[in-house]
C-alpha beads as a LAMMPS data file, in Angstrom:
LAMMPS data file: protein, C-alpha beads

398 atoms
397 bonds

1 atom types
1 bond types

-500.0 500.0 xlo xhi
-500.0 500.0 ylo yhi
-500.0 500.0 zlo zhi

Masses

1 110.0

Atoms # bond

1 1 1 -146.007 -152.858 -140.389
2 1 1 -145.360 -156.321 -141.839
3 1 1 -142.115 -158.085 -140.991
4 1 1 -140.642 -161.376 -142.197
5 1 1 -137.903 -162.787 -139.951
6 1 1 -135.746 -165.074 -142.124
7 1 1 -133.504 -167.891 -140.854
8 1 1 -133.261 -170.204 -143.885
9 1 1 -131.446 -173.106 -142.229
10 1 1 -133.048 -172.724 -138.818
11 1 1 -129.735 -172.047 -137.087
12 1 1 -131.175 -170.243 -134.038
13 1 1 -134.802 -171.221 -133.273
14 1 1 -134.872 -169.826 -129.703
15 1 1 -133.636 -166.427 -130.870
16 1 1 -135.884 -166.366 -133.951
17 1 1 -139.025 -167.248 -132.062
18 1 1 -138.321 -164.939 -129.121
19 1 1 -137.808 -162.042 -131.528
20 1 1 -140.941 -162.842 -133.530
21 1 1 -143.106 -163.041 -130.413
22 1 1 -141.685 -159.747 -129.121
23 1 1 -142.249 -157.973 -132.453
24 1 1 -145.826 -159.278 -132.516
25 1 1 -146.416 -157.894 -129.012
26 1 1 -145.091 -154.558 -130.291
27 1 1 -147.845 -154.465 -132.922
28 1 1 -146.059 -155.822 -136.002
29 1 1 -147.604 -158.414 -138.275
30 1 1 -144.844 -161.037 -138.199
31 1 1 -144.003 -164.170 -140.149
32 1 1 -141.063 -166.436 -139.349
33 1 1 -139.569 -167.917 -142.516
34 1 1 -137.317 -170.859 -141.722
35 1 1 -136.693 -174.573 -142.129
36 1 1 -138.714 -177.172 -140.252
37 1 1 -136.452 -179.020 -137.826
38 1 1 -138.541 -181.087 -135.469
39 1 1 -135.811 -181.610 -132.905
40 1 1 -135.147 -177.886 -132.795
41 1 1 -138.712 -176.680 -132.316
42 1 1 -138.793 -174.249 -129.436
43 1 1 -141.897 -172.934 -127.681
44 1 1 -144.012 -172.171 -130.787
45 1 1 -145.963 -168.950 -130.324
46 1 1 -149.320 -168.387 -131.996
47 1 1 -148.938 -164.598 -132.134
48 1 1 -147.062 -164.788 -135.449
49 1 1 -147.269 -166.873 -138.610
50 1 1 -144.742 -169.442 -139.786
51 1 1 -143.565 -170.423 -143.265
52 1 1 -141.299 -173.463 -143.313
53 1 1 -140.565 -173.902 -147.001
54 1 1 -136.775 -173.895 -146.730
55 1 1 -134.696 -177.053 -147.110
56 1 1 -137.417 -179.704 -146.910
57 1 1 -135.211 -182.569 -148.109
58 1 1 -132.375 -182.044 -145.624
59 1 1 -134.424 -180.937 -142.636
60 1 1 -133.123 -183.834 -140.528
61 1 1 -129.462 -182.883 -141.050
62 1 1 -127.618 -181.102 -138.196
63 1 1 -127.339 -177.326 -138.515
64 1 1 -124.341 -176.876 -136.224
65 1 1 -121.511 -177.669 -138.646
66 1 1 -121.202 -181.338 -137.732
67 1 1 -122.433 -182.616 -141.108
68 1 1 -120.263 -184.674 -143.410
69 1 1 -118.986 -183.127 -146.644
70 1 1 -121.683 -184.973 -148.599
71 1 1 -124.399 -183.745 -146.254
72 1 1 -123.137 -180.176 -146.540
73 1 1 -123.264 -180.403 -150.340
74 1 1 -126.802 -181.787 -150.146
75 1 1 -127.808 -178.988 -147.765
76 1 1 -126.434 -176.377 -150.146
77 1 1 -128.316 -177.882 -153.087
78 1 1 -131.522 -178.150 -151.087
79 1 1 -131.201 -174.530 -150.005
80 1 1 -130.683 -173.304 -153.570
81 1 1 -133.763 -175.200 -154.729
82 1 1 -135.898 -173.763 -151.933
83 1 1 -134.984 -170.156 -152.764
84 1 1 -137.427 -170.166 -155.690
85 1 1 -140.326 -170.965 -153.336
86 1 1 -139.124 -168.322 -150.914
87 1 1 -138.932 -165.628 -153.585
88 1 1 -142.365 -166.553 -154.940
89 1 1 -143.923 -166.347 -151.501
90 1 1 -142.245 -163.050 -150.633
91 1 1 -143.275 -161.691 -154.020
92 1 1 -146.923 -162.370 -153.224
93 1 1 -146.785 -161.040 -149.658
94 1 1 -144.241 -158.195 -150.067
95 1 1 -143.457 -157.523 -146.383
96 1 1 -142.344 -154.049 -145.403
97 1 1 -139.190 -155.463 -143.803
98 1 1 -137.222 -158.642 -144.434
99 1 1 -135.073 -159.236 -141.358
100 1 1 -132.472 -161.923 -142.028
101 1 1 -130.787 -163.716 -139.146
102 1 1 -128.275 -165.714 -141.209
103 1 1 -127.074 -165.957 -144.802
104 1 1 -126.207 -169.625 -145.517
105 1 1 -124.451 -168.937 -148.845
106 1 1 -123.566 -165.235 -149.029
107 1 1 -121.912 -165.473 -152.482
108 1 1 -125.221 -166.733 -153.845
109 1 1 -127.537 -164.887 -151.455
110 1 1 -126.458 -161.485 -152.708
111 1 1 -127.950 -162.311 -156.115
112 1 1 -131.505 -162.551 -154.818
113 1 1 -130.958 -159.831 -152.208
114 1 1 -130.453 -157.377 -155.075
115 1 1 -133.936 -158.310 -156.271
116 1 1 -135.568 -158.198 -152.825
117 1 1 -134.207 -154.781 -151.881
118 1 1 -136.326 -153.237 -154.654
119 1 1 -139.476 -154.455 -152.863
120 1 1 -138.726 -154.459 -149.113
121 1 1 -136.317 -152.934 -146.642
122 1 1 -133.543 -155.388 -145.767
123 1 1 -132.110 -155.840 -142.268
124 1 1 -129.480 -158.354 -141.146
125 1 1 -128.562 -159.399 -137.624
126 1 1 -124.841 -160.169 -137.643
127 1 1 -124.753 -162.587 -134.710
128 1 1 -120.992 -162.933 -134.850
129 1 1 -118.166 -161.159 -136.622
130 1 1 -115.703 -164.029 -136.855
131 1 1 -117.260 -165.899 -139.795
132 1 1 -118.368 -168.855 -137.686
133 1 1 -115.001 -168.910 -135.894
134 1 1 -112.988 -170.138 -138.832
135 1 1 -115.501 -172.779 -139.932
136 1 1 -116.026 -171.222 -143.359
137 1 1 -113.754 -170.449 -146.269
138 1 1 -112.210 -167.106 -147.118
139 1 1 -114.420 -167.077 -150.218
140 1 1 -117.481 -167.167 -147.997
141 1 1 -116.054 -164.322 -145.939
142 1 1 -115.716 -162.271 -149.103
143 1 1 -119.272 -163.167 -150.011
144 1 1 -120.562 -161.939 -146.677
145 1 1 -118.719 -158.636 -146.945
146 1 1 -120.277 -158.034 -150.358
147 1 1 -123.721 -159.072 -149.134
148 1 1 -123.539 -156.661 -146.181
149 1 1 -123.529 -153.749 -148.594
150 1 1 -127.033 -154.702 -149.767
151 1 1 -128.692 -154.277 -146.374
152 1 1 -130.394 -151.068 -145.319
153 1 1 -129.457 -151.766 -141.697
154 1 1 -127.193 -154.239 -139.898
155 1 1 -127.724 -155.165 -136.247
156 1 1 -125.005 -156.401 -133.878
157 1 1 -125.459 -157.382 -130.241
158 1 1 -122.529 -155.644 -128.530
159 1 1 -120.326 -152.589 -128.689
160 1 1 -117.432 -155.005 -129.173
161 1 1 -119.019 -156.244 -132.412
162 1 1 -119.816 -152.691 -133.488
163 1 1 -116.196 -151.618 -133.072
164 1 1 -114.921 -154.658 -134.941
165 1 1 -117.268 -154.098 -137.893
166 1 1 -116.322 -150.433 -138.139
167 1 1 -112.589 -151.102 -137.791
168 1 1 -112.763 -153.583 -140.657
169 1 1 -114.719 -151.164 -142.822
170 1 1 -117.462 -153.634 -143.648
171 1 1 -120.296 -151.087 -143.673
172 1 1 -120.888 -147.404 -142.997
173 1 1 -121.478 -146.317 -139.417
174 1 1 -124.951 -144.922 -140.094
175 1 1 -126.251 -148.367 -141.122
176 1 1 -124.920 -150.159 -138.038
177 1 1 -127.014 -150.563 -134.875
178 1 1 -126.452 -152.173 -131.471
179 1 1 -129.406 -154.175 -130.155
180 1 1 -128.675 -156.551 -127.259
181 1 1 -129.206 -160.304 -127.381
182 1 1 -132.266 -161.142 -125.313
183 1 1 -132.548 -163.471 -122.339
184 1 1 -134.107 -166.839 -123.195
185 1 1 -136.922 -166.592 -120.662
186 1 1 -138.459 -169.865 -121.810
187 1 1 -135.683 -171.910 -120.269
188 1 1 -136.002 -170.109 -116.968
189 1 1 -139.725 -170.834 -116.800
190 1 1 -139.667 -174.305 -118.344
191 1 1 -138.558 -176.164 -115.241
192 1 1 -140.159 -176.356 -111.816
193 1 1 -136.954 -177.683 -110.327
194 1 1 -135.395 -175.753 -107.500
195 1 1 -131.740 -174.827 -107.492
196 1 1 -129.720 -177.410 -105.619
197 1 1 -128.336 -175.693 -102.506
198 1 1 -126.659 -178.830 -101.138
199 1 1 -122.951 -179.208 -100.456
200 1 1 -122.529 -180.951 -103.817
201 1 1 -121.660 -178.368 -106.492
202 1 1 -122.081 -178.612 -110.247
203 1 1 -120.366 -176.591 -112.961
204 1 1 -121.965 -176.592 -116.407
205 1 1 -120.306 -176.085 -119.769
206 1 1 -123.049 -176.081 -122.407
207 1 1 -122.860 -175.833 -126.199
208 1 1 -121.135 -177.309 -129.214
209 1 1 -117.527 -178.235 -128.533
210 1 1 -115.155 -176.256 -130.729
211 1 1 -111.546 -175.183 -130.109
212 1 1 -112.459 -171.541 -129.497
213 1 1 -114.792 -172.579 -126.651
214 1 1 -111.782 -173.361 -124.416
215 1 1 -112.877 -176.680 -122.905
216 1 1 -109.214 -177.632 -122.515
217 1 1 -108.666 -174.503 -120.412
218 1 1 -111.700 -175.442 -118.306
219 1 1 -110.364 -178.944 -117.661
220 1 1 -106.969 -177.585 -116.570
221 1 1 -108.656 -175.071 -114.267
222 1 1 -110.926 -177.717 -112.786
223 1 1 -107.909 -179.897 -112.000
224 1 1 -106.337 -177.014 -110.050
225 1 1 -109.156 -176.905 -107.461
226 1 1 -108.087 -178.066 -104.026
227 1 1 -108.837 -181.696 -103.258
228 1 1 -111.722 -181.037 -100.858
229 1 1 -113.566 -178.740 -103.277
230 1 1 -112.875 -181.025 -106.236
231 1 1 -114.350 -184.031 -104.433
232 1 1 -117.697 -182.267 -103.955
233 1 1 -117.894 -180.681 -107.411
234 1 1 -118.976 -182.230 -110.707
235 1 1 -118.117 -180.707 -114.074
236 1 1 -120.814 -181.341 -116.689
237 1 1 -119.784 -180.854 -120.333
238 1 1 -122.891 -181.014 -122.497
239 1 1 -123.082 -180.480 -126.252
240 1 1 -122.321 -181.888 -129.670
241 1 1 -118.592 -182.066 -130.486
242 1 1 -117.593 -180.154 -133.645
243 1 1 -114.037 -181.361 -133.103
244 1 1 -112.293 -184.564 -132.130
245 1 1 -113.068 -184.999 -128.405
246 1 1 -110.427 -187.670 -127.801
247 1 1 -107.694 -185.158 -126.829
248 1 1 -110.078 -183.753 -124.216
249 1 1 -110.762 -187.221 -122.801
250 1 1 -107.024 -187.868 -122.689
251 1 1 -106.402 -184.545 -120.957
252 1 1 -109.013 -185.313 -118.285
253 1 1 -107.373 -188.684 -117.637
254 1 1 -103.907 -187.136 -117.546
255 1 1 -105.067 -184.534 -115.027
256 1 1 -106.705 -187.203 -112.860
257 1 1 -110.174 -185.634 -112.965
258 1 1 -111.981 -188.104 -115.213
259 1 1 -114.124 -189.357 -112.322
260 1 1 -115.415 -185.812 -111.644
261 1 1 -116.325 -184.988 -115.274
262 1 1 -119.678 -185.964 -116.743
263 1 1 -119.579 -185.979 -120.533
264 1 1 -122.822 -185.487 -122.500
265 1 1 -121.363 -185.200 -125.996
266 1 1 -124.448 -185.261 -128.175
267 1 1 -127.242 -183.040 -129.373
268 1 1 -129.059 -181.946 -126.219
269 1 1 -132.840 -182.205 -126.473
270 1 1 -134.841 -179.076 -125.790
271 1 1 -136.565 -180.600 -122.780
272 1 1 -133.146 -181.316 -121.224
273 1 1 -131.792 -177.783 -121.438
274 1 1 -133.652 -176.188 -118.541
275 1 1 -133.002 -179.257 -116.369
276 1 1 -129.253 -178.963 -116.946
277 1 1 -129.170 -175.247 -116.218
278 1 1 -131.368 -175.424 -113.133
279 1 1 -129.190 -178.200 -111.696
280 1 1 -126.009 -176.152 -112.146
281 1 1 -124.388 -174.138 -109.385
282 1 1 -122.696 -171.949 -111.995
283 1 1 -122.281 -171.868 -115.783
284 1 1 -118.772 -171.680 -117.255
285 1 1 -117.877 -169.931 -120.523
286 1 1 -114.076 -170.300 -120.897
287 1 1 -114.128 -168.930 -124.454
288 1 1 -111.039 -167.749 -126.293
289 1 1 -113.210 -165.434 -128.397
290 1 1 -116.900 -164.635 -128.828
291 1 1 -119.242 -161.816 -129.838
292 1 1 -122.199 -162.633 -127.601
293 1 1 -123.497 -165.918 -126.262
294 1 1 -126.923 -167.559 -126.266
295 1 1 -125.586 -169.836 -123.511
296 1 1 -124.974 -166.744 -121.382
297 1 1 -128.546 -165.602 -122.007
298 1 1 -129.845 -169.006 -120.965
299 1 1 -127.784 -168.859 -117.765
300 1 1 -129.296 -165.460 -116.994
301 1 1 -132.800 -166.792 -117.643
302 1 1 -132.157 -169.535 -115.089
303 1 1 -130.558 -167.167 -112.557
304 1 1 -127.128 -168.784 -112.624
305 1 1 -123.834 -167.062 -111.757
306 1 1 -121.343 -167.111 -114.604
307 1 1 -117.633 -167.917 -114.733
308 1 1 -116.437 -166.495 -118.040
309 1 1 -113.509 -165.205 -120.038
310 1 1 -113.520 -161.434 -120.367
311 1 1 -113.761 -161.527 -124.164
312 1 1 -116.044 -160.038 -126.799
313 1 1 -119.318 -158.663 -125.472
314 1 1 -119.398 -160.757 -122.286
315 1 1 -118.040 -157.912 -120.069
316 1 1 -120.873 -155.721 -121.405
317 1 1 -123.316 -158.140 -119.779
318 1 1 -121.547 -159.683 -116.788
319 1 1 -120.037 -157.495 -114.067
320 1 1 -117.102 -159.153 -112.356
321 1 1 -117.922 -159.886 -108.728
322 1 1 -121.600 -159.037 -109.217
323 1 1 -123.039 -161.570 -111.656
324 1 1 -120.130 -163.988 -111.482
325 1 1 -116.426 -163.828 -112.214
326 1 1 -114.527 -162.675 -115.297
327 1 1 -111.012 -163.895 -116.019
328 1 1 -108.481 -163.404 -118.832
329 1 1 -108.842 -165.889 -121.721
330 1 1 -106.487 -168.867 -121.890
331 1 1 -105.678 -168.516 -118.173
332 1 1 -106.490 -171.734 -116.334
333 1 1 -104.935 -170.489 -113.078
334 1 1 -107.154 -167.394 -112.987
335 1 1 -110.210 -169.499 -113.832
336 1 1 -109.362 -171.958 -111.051
337 1 1 -108.986 -169.147 -108.515
338 1 1 -112.281 -167.557 -109.586
339 1 1 -114.046 -170.923 -109.378
340 1 1 -112.711 -171.480 -105.872
341 1 1 -113.882 -168.034 -104.732
342 1 1 -117.321 -168.607 -106.173
343 1 1 -117.943 -172.132 -104.942
344 1 1 -116.469 -171.613 -101.474
345 1 1 -119.093 -169.120 -100.315
346 1 1 -122.807 -169.936 -100.305
347 1 1 -123.502 -166.331 -99.356
348 1 1 -121.641 -165.033 -102.403
349 1 1 -123.490 -167.520 -104.634
350 1 1 -126.834 -166.338 -103.284
351 1 1 -125.977 -162.671 -103.853
352 1 1 -124.839 -163.394 -107.407
353 1 1 -127.986 -165.376 -108.187
354 1 1 -130.096 -162.427 -107.097
355 1 1 -128.022 -160.030 -109.197
356 1 1 -128.260 -162.284 -112.265
357 1 1 -132.038 -162.516 -111.926
358 1 1 -132.265 -158.709 -112.166
359 1 1 -130.616 -158.850 -115.608
360 1 1 -133.767 -160.440 -117.023
361 1 1 -135.402 -157.033 -117.115
362 1 1 -134.245 -153.815 -118.718
363 1 1 -132.086 -153.830 -121.843
364 1 1 -131.932 -157.641 -122.099
365 1 1 -135.715 -158.052 -122.057
366 1 1 -137.423 -158.842 -125.337
367 1 1 -139.787 -155.898 -124.899
368 1 1 -136.777 -153.568 -124.935
369 1 1 -135.263 -155.426 -127.885
370 1 1 -138.485 -155.232 -129.909
371 1 1 -138.726 -151.492 -129.184
372 1 1 -135.159 -150.921 -130.411
373 1 1 -135.721 -153.118 -133.462
374 1 1 -139.005 -151.510 -134.517
375 1 1 -137.330 -148.110 -134.154
376 1 1 -134.871 -149.212 -136.852
377 1 1 -137.708 -150.489 -139.048
378 1 1 -139.682 -147.245 -138.737
379 1 1 -136.644 -145.188 -139.640
380 1 1 -136.158 -147.222 -142.818
381 1 1 -139.817 -147.085 -143.812
382 1 1 -140.076 -143.318 -143.458
383 1 1 -137.242 -142.999 -146.012
384 1 1 -135.205 -140.958 -143.594
385 1 1 -131.771 -141.713 -142.261
386 1 1 -132.107 -144.194 -139.422
387 1 1 -130.839 -142.531 -136.236
388 1 1 -127.884 -144.597 -135.140
389 1 1 -128.418 -146.220 -131.761
390 1 1 -125.748 -144.961 -129.346
391 1 1 -123.443 -147.501 -127.724
392 1 1 -125.006 -149.394 -124.831
393 1 1 -122.732 -147.753 -122.281
394 1 1 -123.892 -144.309 -123.375
395 1 1 -127.536 -145.326 -123.074
396 1 1 -126.979 -146.726 -119.599
397 1 1 -125.317 -143.503 -118.494
398 1 1 -128.206 -141.393 -119.816

Bonds

1 1 1 2
2 1 2 3
3 1 3 4
4 1 4 5
5 1 5 6
6 1 6 7
7 1 7 8
8 1 8 9
9 1 9 10
10 1 10 11
11 1 11 12
12 1 12 13
13 1 13 14
14 1 14 15
15 1 15 16
16 1 16 17
17 1 17 18
18 1 18 19
19 1 19 20
20 1 20 21
21 1 21 22
22 1 22 23
23 1 23 24
24 1 24 25
25 1 25 26
26 1 26 27
27 1 27 28
28 1 28 29
29 1 29 30
30 1 30 31
31 1 31 32
32 1 32 33
33 1 33 34
34 1 34 35
35 1 35 36
36 1 36 37
37 1 37 38
38 1 38 39
39 1 39 40
40 1 40 41
41 1 41 42
42 1 42 43
43 1 43 44
44 1 44 45
45 1 45 46
46 1 46 47
47 1 47 48
48 1 48 49
49 1 49 50
50 1 50 51
51 1 51 52
52 1 52 53
53 1 53 54
54 1 54 55
55 1 55 56
56 1 56 57
57 1 57 58
58 1 58 59
59 1 59 60
60 1 60 61
61 1 61 62
62 1 62 63
63 1 63 64
64 1 64 65
65 1 65 66
66 1 66 67
67 1 67 68
68 1 68 69
69 1 69 70
70 1 70 71
71 1 71 72
72 1 72 73
73 1 73 74
74 1 74 75
75 1 75 76
76 1 76 77
77 1 77 78
78 1 78 79
79 1 79 80
80 1 80 81
81 1 81 82
82 1 82 83
83 1 83 84
84 1 84 85
85 1 85 86
86 1 86 87
87 1 87 88
88 1 88 89
89 1 89 90
90 1 90 91
91 1 91 92
92 1 92 93
93 1 93 94
94 1 94 95
95 1 95 96
96 1 96 97
97 1 97 98
98 1 98 99
99 1 99 100
100 1 100 101
101 1 101 102
102 1 102 103
103 1 103 104
104 1 104 105
105 1 105 106
106 1 106 107
107 1 107 108
108 1 108 109
109 1 109 110
110 1 110 111
111 1 111 112
112 1 112 113
113 1 113 114
114 1 114 115
115 1 115 116
116 1 116 117
117 1 117 118
118 1 118 119
119 1 119 120
120 1 120 121
121 1 121 122
122 1 122 123
123 1 123 124
124 1 124 125
125 1 125 126
126 1 126 127
127 1 127 128
128 1 128 129
129 1 129 130
130 1 130 131
131 1 131 132
132 1 132 133
133 1 133 134
134 1 134 135
135 1 135 136
136 1 136 137
137 1 137 138
138 1 138 139
139 1 139 140
140 1 140 141
141 1 141 142
142 1 142 143
143 1 143 144
144 1 144 145
145 1 145 146
146 1 146 147
147 1 147 148
148 1 148 149
149 1 149 150
150 1 150 151
151 1 151 152
152 1 152 153
153 1 153 154
154 1 154 155
155 1 155 156
156 1 156 157
157 1 157 158
158 1 158 159
159 1 159 160
160 1 160 161
161 1 161 162
162 1 162 163
163 1 163 164
164 1 164 165
165 1 165 166
166 1 166 167
167 1 167 168
168 1 168 169
169 1 169 170
170 1 170 171
171 1 171 172
172 1 172 173
173 1 173 174
174 1 174 175
175 1 175 176
176 1 176 177
177 1 177 178
178 1 178 179
179 1 179 180
180 1 180 181
181 1 181 182
182 1 182 183
183 1 183 184
184 1 184 185
185 1 185 186
186 1 186 187
187 1 187 188
188 1 188 189
189 1 189 190
190 1 190 191
191 1 191 192
192 1 192 193
193 1 193 194
194 1 194 195
195 1 195 196
196 1 196 197
197 1 197 198
198 1 198 199
199 1 199 200
200 1 200 201
201 1 201 202
202 1 202 203
203 1 203 204
204 1 204 205
205 1 205 206
206 1 206 207
207 1 207 208
208 1 208 209
209 1 209 210
210 1 210 211
211 1 211 212
212 1 212 213
213 1 213 214
214 1 214 215
215 1 215 216
216 1 216 217
217 1 217 218
218 1 218 219
219 1 219 220
220 1 220 221
221 1 221 222
222 1 222 223
223 1 223 224
224 1 224 225
225 1 225 226
226 1 226 227
227 1 227 228
228 1 228 229
229 1 229 230
230 1 230 231
231 1 231 232
232 1 232 233
233 1 233 234
234 1 234 235
235 1 235 236
236 1 236 237
237 1 237 238
238 1 238 239
239 1 239 240
240 1 240 241
241 1 241 242
242 1 242 243
243 1 243 244
244 1 244 245
245 1 245 246
246 1 246 247
247 1 247 248
248 1 248 249
249 1 249 250
250 1 250 251
251 1 251 252
252 1 252 253
253 1 253 254
254 1 254 255
255 1 255 256
256 1 256 257
257 1 257 258
258 1 258 259
259 1 259 260
260 1 260 261
261 1 261 262
262 1 262 263
263 1 263 264
264 1 264 265
265 1 265 266
266 1 266 267
267 1 267 268
268 1 268 269
269 1 269 270
270 1 270 271
271 1 271 272
272 1 272 273
273 1 273 274
274 1 274 275
275 1 275 276
276 1 276 277
277 1 277 278
278 1 278 279
279 1 279 280
280 1 280 281
281 1 281 282
282 1 282 283
283 1 283 284
284 1 284 285
285 1 285 286
286 1 286 287
287 1 287 288
288 1 288 289
289 1 289 290
290 1 290 291
291 1 291 292
292 1 292 293
293 1 293 294
294 1 294 295
295 1 295 296
296 1 296 297
297 1 297 298
298 1 298 299
299 1 299 300
300 1 300 301
301 1 301 302
302 1 302 303
303 1 303 304
304 1 304 305
305 1 305 306
306 1 306 307
307 1 307 308
308 1 308 309
309 1 309 310
310 1 310 311
311 1 311 312
312 1 312 313
313 1 313 314
314 1 314 315
315 1 315 316
316 1 316 317
317 1 317 318
318 1 318 319
319 1 319 320
320 1 320 321
321 1 321 322
322 1 322 323
323 1 323 324
324 1 324 325
325 1 325 326
326 1 326 327
327 1 327 328
328 1 328 329
329 1 329 330
330 1 330 331
331 1 331 332
332 1 332 333
333 1 333 334
334 1 334 335
335 1 335 336
336 1 336 337
337 1 337 338
338 1 338 339
339 1 339 340
340 1 340 341
341 1 341 342
342 1 342 343
343 1 343 344
344 1 344 345
345 1 345 346
346 1 346 347
347 1 347 348
348 1 348 349
349 1 349 350
350 1 350 351
351 1 351 352
352 1 352 353
353 1 353 354
354 1 354 355
355 1 355 356
356 1 356 357
357 1 357 358
358 1 358 359
359 1 359 360
360 1 360 361
361 1 361 362
362 1 362 363
363 1 363 364
364 1 364 365
365 1 365 366
366 1 366 367
367 1 367 368
368 1 368 369
369 1 369 370
370 1 370 371
371 1 371 372
372 1 372 373
373 1 373 374
374 1 374 375
375 1 375 376
376 1 376 377
377 1 377 378
378 1 378 379
379 1 379 380
380 1 380 381
381 1 381 382
382 1 382 383
383 1 383 384
384 1 384 385
385 1 385 386
386 1 386 387
387 1 387 388
388 1 388 389
389 1 389 390
390 1 390 391
391 1 391 392
392 1 392 393
393 1 393 394
394 1 394 395
395 1 395 396
396 1 396 397
397 1 397 398
């Protein structure tokens, strides 16, 4: 079967390329259709083809929402112009399945999706259900809801996302499927560095800084550590700010922890990612809300215990006390207590690292994900109703 994986703006290169490689291993003829972003290139795999005809003129612009208003307008125009090339190419190739990862302009995208669905089966991975966490307009939300109706199948990563989609009535249950987010194995294998087992500890927050990520909660929790533990622990905050970081700087100063916080507020180069994760004692995800997290999957790839809010699909991946610690969102006291428990016992850290490493196999492996995904494709191509994948918990119990 022929499959085109489509990410027009190149929002998630690691996910796109991991999926394409896994589908190719499963016997599909795969082409990744995306934009060429040199700084975002991630472990190119020769087992599938690439078409990079999207957004040539704005390829150097950030794709994480940090663009200026003018840049965003230019990106939108560039994307609209590139759609003609995309449609021409797809018209010549006519893949069996077009699997979209993102829809940059859903109000517009649904116009050409109506044309494409007459030629190929359409699948969409809905990576989050919160419309980019408030970063888009209500009009775009309406556009996405309308566009969802044009897909033969929609994939979400967690049972949490599945329930939310069904509760909101966005699509019918029979078209909705749960396929886990895979572990980013590349980052785990990309560094030869050994985990630092010295007395000096390092907590890592990684990813774009946005209000829903809860960095303020993390800073307050970090300040609550006892003096001895605080003096031998560094908090690394690494990622591009999609918000004004000055209040966070001021908060760190007010709490008296500025000297223990290392700020790396910029776009993190690919070659730096594995180094940061391998150097960390634990990875912290103090999110107020989330569906599923690529940062979590990178932490798992690198065998790192996780300190996280028990929100969204995170509890479906991380078991409290086994792979790390889960705490209520917006609770700096609980996060501080969990951090103290974790960092105060080298034996507990070692046990959790071993447990996290076991998560790399099974349902979070890309071989499992490709098997689940191709099952959806085959169901669509045989013109029969696609058997709905049962919730993850049910499959684990089977």
